[in-house]
C-alpha positions in Angstrom: 303.3 -36.6 47.1 301.3 -39.0 49.1 301.8 -36.8 52.2 300.5 -33.8 50.3 297.4 -35.8 49.1 296.8 -37.1 52.6 297.0 -33.5 54.0 294.6 -32.2 51.4 292.1 -35.0 52.2 292.3 -34.3 55.9 291.7 -30.6 55.3 288.6 -31.4 53.2 287.2 -33.7 56.0 287.7 -31.0 58.5 286.0 -28.4 56.4 283.0 -30.8 56.0 282.8 -31.3 59.7 282.9 -27.5 60.3 280.1 -27.1 57.7 278.0 -29.8 59.4 278.5 -28.3 62.8 277.5 -24.9 61.5 274.1 -26.3 60.4 273.2 -27.5 63.9 272.2 -24.1 65.4 269.9 -23.6 62.5 268.0 -26.9 63.3 267.9 -26.0 67.0 266.6 -22.6 66.3 263.6 -23.9 64.3 262.6 -26.3 67.0 262.0 -23.7 69.7 260.1 -21.7 67.2 257.8 -24.6 66.6 257.4 -25.2 70.3 256.6 -21.6 70.9 253.9 -21.8 68.3 252.3 -24.8 70.0 252.4 -23.1 73.4 250.8 -20.0 71.9 248.0 -22.1 70.5 247.5 -23.8 73.9 247.4 -20.4 75.6 244.9 -19.1 73.1 242.5 -22.0 73.6 241.7 -21.3 77.3 241.2 -17.6 76.4 238.6 -18.6 73.8 236.8 -20.8 76.4 236.9 -18.0 78.9 235.3 -15.6 76.3 232.6 -18.2 75.7 231.9 -18.5 79.4 231.6 -14.8 79.7 229.2 -14.7 76.8 226.9 -17.2 78.4 227.0 -15.4 81.7 228.7 -18.2 83.6 231.8 -17.2 85.5 233.5 -20.3 87.0 234.7 -18.4 90.0 231.2 -17.2 90.9 229.4 -20.5 90.4 230.3 -22.1 93.8 228.8 -21.9 97.2 225.2 -20.8 97.9 222.6 -18.2 97.2 219.9 -17.2 99.8 216.6 -16.4 98.2 213.4 -15.1 99.8 210.3 -16.1 97.8 206.5 -15.8 98.1 204.0 -18.5 97.3 203.2 -20.7 95.4 205.6 -22.9 97.4 205.7 -25.5 94.6 207.1 -23.0 92.2 209.7 -21.7 94.6 210.9 -25.3 95.2 211.1 -26.0 91.5 213.0 -22.8 90.8 215.5 -23.6 93.5 215.9 -27.2 92.2 216.3 -26.0 88.6 218.9 -23.4 89.4 220.9 -25.8 91.5 220.8 -28.4 88.8 221.9 -25.9 86.2 224.7 -24.3 88.2 225.7 -26.4 91.1 225.0 -23.5 93.5 223.0 -24.5 96.6 219.8 -22.5 97.1 218.7 -21.7 100.7 215.1 -20.5 100.8 212.7 -18.6 103.0 209.1 -18.7 101.8 206.4 -16.4 103.1 204.0 -13.7 102.3 205.2 -10.3 101.2 204.6 -9.0 104.7 206.5 -11.9 106.3 209.5 -11.4 103.9 209.7 -7.7 104.6 209.5 -8.3 108.3 212.3 -10.8 108.1 214.5 -8.4 106.1 213.9 -5.7 108.7 214.8 -8.1 111.5 218.0 -9.1 109.7 219.1 -5.5 108.8 222.1 -5.5 111.2 223.3 -8.9 109.8 222.0 -9.3 106.2 221.4 -12.9 105.0 219.4 -12.7 101.8 220.9 -12.3 98.4 217.8 -12.3 96.1 214.3 -11.2 97.2 211.1 -11.8 95.3 207.9 -10.2 96.5 204.2 -10.3 95.5 203.9 -6.5 95.5 205.5 -4.3 92.9 204.9 -1.3 95.2 207.0 -2.9 97.9 209.8 -3.6 95.4 209.7 0.1 94.4 209.9 1.0 98.1 213.0 -1.0 98.6 214.5 0.6 95.5 213.6 4.1 96.7 215.2 3.3 100.1 218.5 2.6 98.3 218.6 -1.1 99.3 219.0 -2.7 95.9 221.8 -3.5 93.6 221.5 -2.6 89.9 221.9 -5.5 87.5 220.4 -6.3 84.1 220.0 -10.1 83.8 220.1 -12.1 80.6 216.8 -11.8 78.6 215.8 -8.7 80.5 215.2 -7.0 77.2 212.2 -9.4 76.7 210.5 -8.3 80.0 207.4 -6.2 79.5 208.5 -2.6 79.6 206.3 -1.6 82.5 207.6 -4.7 84.5 211.1 -3.2 85.0 212.5 0.0 86.2 214.9 2.3 84.3 217.7 1.7 86.7 217.7 -2.1 86.4 217.0 -2.6 90.1 213.7 -4.6 89.9 212.3 -7.0 87.3 208.9 -8.6 87.2 210.0 -12.1 86.4 206.4 -13.2 86.9 203.1 -11.5 87.7 199.6 -12.1 88.9 196.3 -10.2 88.7 193.4 -10.1 91.1 189.9 -10.9 90.1 186.6 -12.1 91.5 186.8 -15.8 92.6 183.4 -17.5 93.3 182.2 -20.8 94.5 180.2 -22.3 91.6 178.0 -24.4 93.9 176.7 -21.2 95.6 176.8 -18.9 92.5 176.9 -20.9 89.2 177.8 -17.7 87.3 179.0 -14.3 88.5 180.0 -11.4 86.2 179.3 -8.3 88.3 181.7 -5.3 88.2 183.4 -4.3 91.5 180.7 -1.8 92.6 177.9 -4.3 91.6 179.0 -6.7 94.3 177.2 -4.5 96.8 174.0 -5.9 95.5 171.7 -7.5 98.1 172.0 -10.9 96.5 175.6 -11.0 97.6 174.8 -10.0 101.2 177.2 -11.6 103.7 178.8 -13.7 100.9 181.8 -11.5 100.3 185.4 -12.0 101.5 188.6 -10.1 100.7 192.3 -11.0 101.5 193.9 -8.9 104.2 195.7 -6.2 102.2 198.2 -5.7 105.0 199.3 -9.3 104.4 198.6 -9.8 100.7 200.8 -7.6 98.5 198.6 -8.3 95.5 195.4 -7.1 97.2 197.2 -4.0 98.6 198.5 -3.0 95.2 195.0 -3.6 93.6 193.3 -1.4 96.2 195.7 1.4 95.8 195.6 1.1 92.0 191.8 1.2 92.1 191.7 4.3 94.2 194.3 6.0 92.1 192.3 5.3 89.0 188.8 6.1 90.2 189.7 8.9 92.7 189.5 8.5 96.4 186.0 9.7 96.8 184.5 7.4 94.2 186.9 4.6 95.1 186.2 4.5 98.8 182.5 4.7 98.2 182.7 1.3 96.4 184.7 -0.4 99.2 182.5 1.1 101.9 179.4 -0.3 100.2 181.0 -3.7 99.9 181.9 -3.6 103.6 178.3 -2.6 104.4 177.2 -5.6 102.4 179.0 -7.9 104.9 182.4 -8.2 103.3 184.9 -9.8 105.8 188.7 -10.3 105.9 189.4 -13.9 106.7 193.2 -13.5 106.4 195.9 -13.6 103.8 195.4 -15.0 100.3 195.3 -18.7 101.3 192.9 -18.3 104.2 190.7 -16.0 102.2 190.5 -18.5 99.3 189.8 -21.3 101.7 186.7 -19.4 102.9 185.3 -19.6 99.3 186.4 -23.2 98.4 184.8 -24.5 101.6 181.6 -22.6 101.0 181.7 -20.4 104.1 181.7 -17.5 101.7 180.5 -17.4 98.1 182.8 -14.8 96.6 186.4 -13.7 97.1 186.8 -10.0 96.1 190.3 -9.2 94.8 191.5 -12.8 95.0 194.9 -13.7 93.4 194.2 -15.3 90.1 196.9 -18.1 90.1 195.3 -19.5 93.3 192.0 -19.7 91.6 193.3 -21.4 88.5 195.3 -23.9 90.6 192.3 -24.7 92.8 190.0 -25.2 89.8 192.6 -27.5 88.2 192.5 -29.6 91.4 188.7 -30.0 91.1 187.7 -27.3 93.6 184.3 -25.7 92.8 185.7 -22.3 92.0 186.0 -20.0 89.0 187.4 -16.6 88.3 186.8 -13.6 86.1 188.2 -10.1 85.8 185.6 -7.4 86.2 185.0 -5.2 83.1 185.9 -2.1 85.2 189.5 -3.2 85.2 192.1 -4.7 87.6 195.8 -4.4 88.4 198.4 -6.7 86.9 201.0 -6.9 89.7 204.5 -7.8 88.5 206.3 -9.8 91.2 209.6 -7.9 91.6 212.8 -9.9 91.8 215.8 -8.0 93.0 219.3 -8.3 94.4 219.9 -6.7 97.8 222.8 -4.2 98.0 223.9 -6.1 101.1 224.0 -9.5 99.3 226.8 -11.7 100.7 227.0 -13.7 97.4 226.6 -11.1 94.6 228.0 -13.3 91.8 225.6 -16.1 92.7 222.7 -13.6 93.1 223.3 -12.4 89.5 223.3 -15.9 88.2 220.0 -16.6 90.0 218.5 -13.5 88.4 219.7 -14.7 85.0 218.1 -18.1 85.7 214.7 -16.5 86.6 214.4 -15.1 83.0 215.6 -18.3 81.3 213.3 -20.4 79.2 213.2 -23.2 81.8 212.3 -20.9 84.7 209.7 -18.9 82.7 208.0 -22.1 81.6 207.9 -23.2 85.3 206.2 -19.8 86.0 203.6 -20.5 83.3 202.9 -24.0 84.6 202.3 -22.5 88.1 199.4 -20.4 86.7 201.4 -17.1 87.0 202.0 -14.7 84.1 205.5 -15.1 82.7 207.6 -12.0 82.9 208.9 -12.4 79.3 206.6 -11.1 76.6 207.6 -13.9 74.2 206.3 -16.6 76.6 202.6 -17.2 77.3 200.7 -19.6 79.5 198.3 -22.2 78.0 196.3 -22.7 81.1 195.1 -19.2 82.1 194.2 -15.8 80.9 197.3 -14.0 79.5 198.2 -10.3 79.7 196.2 -9.4 76.5 193.1 -11.0 78.0 192.9 -8.9 81.1 191.3 -5.5 81.4 193.8 -3.3 83.1 193.4 -0.1 85.1 195.7 2.8 84.2 197.6 3.6 87.4 200.4 5.7 88.8 202.8 3.4 90.7 204.6 6.2 92.4 201.2 7.4 93.9 200.5 3.8 94.9 203.8 3.4 96.7 203.1 6.5 98.7 199.5 5.6 99.7 199.2 1.8 99.6 200.0 1.2 103.3 197.4 3.7 104.5 194.8 2.4 102.1 195.3 -1.2 103.3 194.9 -0.2 107.0 191.7 1.8 106.1 190.2 -1.2 104.3 190.7 -3.4 107.3 189.2 -0.7 109.5 186.0 -0.3 107.5 185.5 -4.1 107.2 185.9 -4.5 110.9 183.0 -2.1 111.7 
């Protein structure tokens, strides 16, 4: 009997052990399931971060290395834009600063071995010429929807991230007040007191002259400039040299002078002031664009994004230029709504600006 009881007890123990061993796979199966869930969560987190990076326009693989940017004056603004972009992205900015003519000449010289990624010019017409020649890459930067509609093209090739206008800049010690329209500067009282920037070097002056002739008609338009030339108007050089002639008093009036130079000089205490003739002027968007031959396309796109950022647009305003975004204004100069503007055809201006600039220099040299 005892043996039977012993055998029954042994069988119960064995059955219990078998039952316990059968529960182990269940426990092991739940543990991998839990680990898989944690791994899935860990994998999803980087994906969310990547999506966020794409939303903000920063692609980690693009934000390394350098970007080469060709920029016109003011030099102080170009330096601040370069420093601000580098601080924001870590991308090194290599610059070339020059007039529109110098930048275009450099691009032509480097055509066989392209260097530049982003180009900014002081002439919208020259930007359109580069577009028409098929030399630009299409890209719509962040905030481009806030750019003035006429300061960008339909194909997203060029954007006026800043702008200037030309006006009449005068030395207040020679002429305490001037308000004459363009044609009225042919008056005898301004004899031999007029200067104008070289339109073959100043993109702003070139675009204004072509816009003026387009608006007034070539017969009426050339009659005005020939009368100013007959009144002793000279061409001292590009924008800086032409303005210096007025700040030093060697000339009393700068015709078609770039406005941001006047505001900057006045703020420094120079005896100059500026106005925009009632007959109208040309607001010249300064085109920023990516070259199709850009060696650093990702960085170029990031730089274009930066140019329309709040920080960059406020730097533009502080440099006495017109911001490209219509939601940002400048507190220290006339804004877009304050300037009388000529209605012009930019396509006509592109086709005729070069010949007009040469003719102006010819009639002033007589």
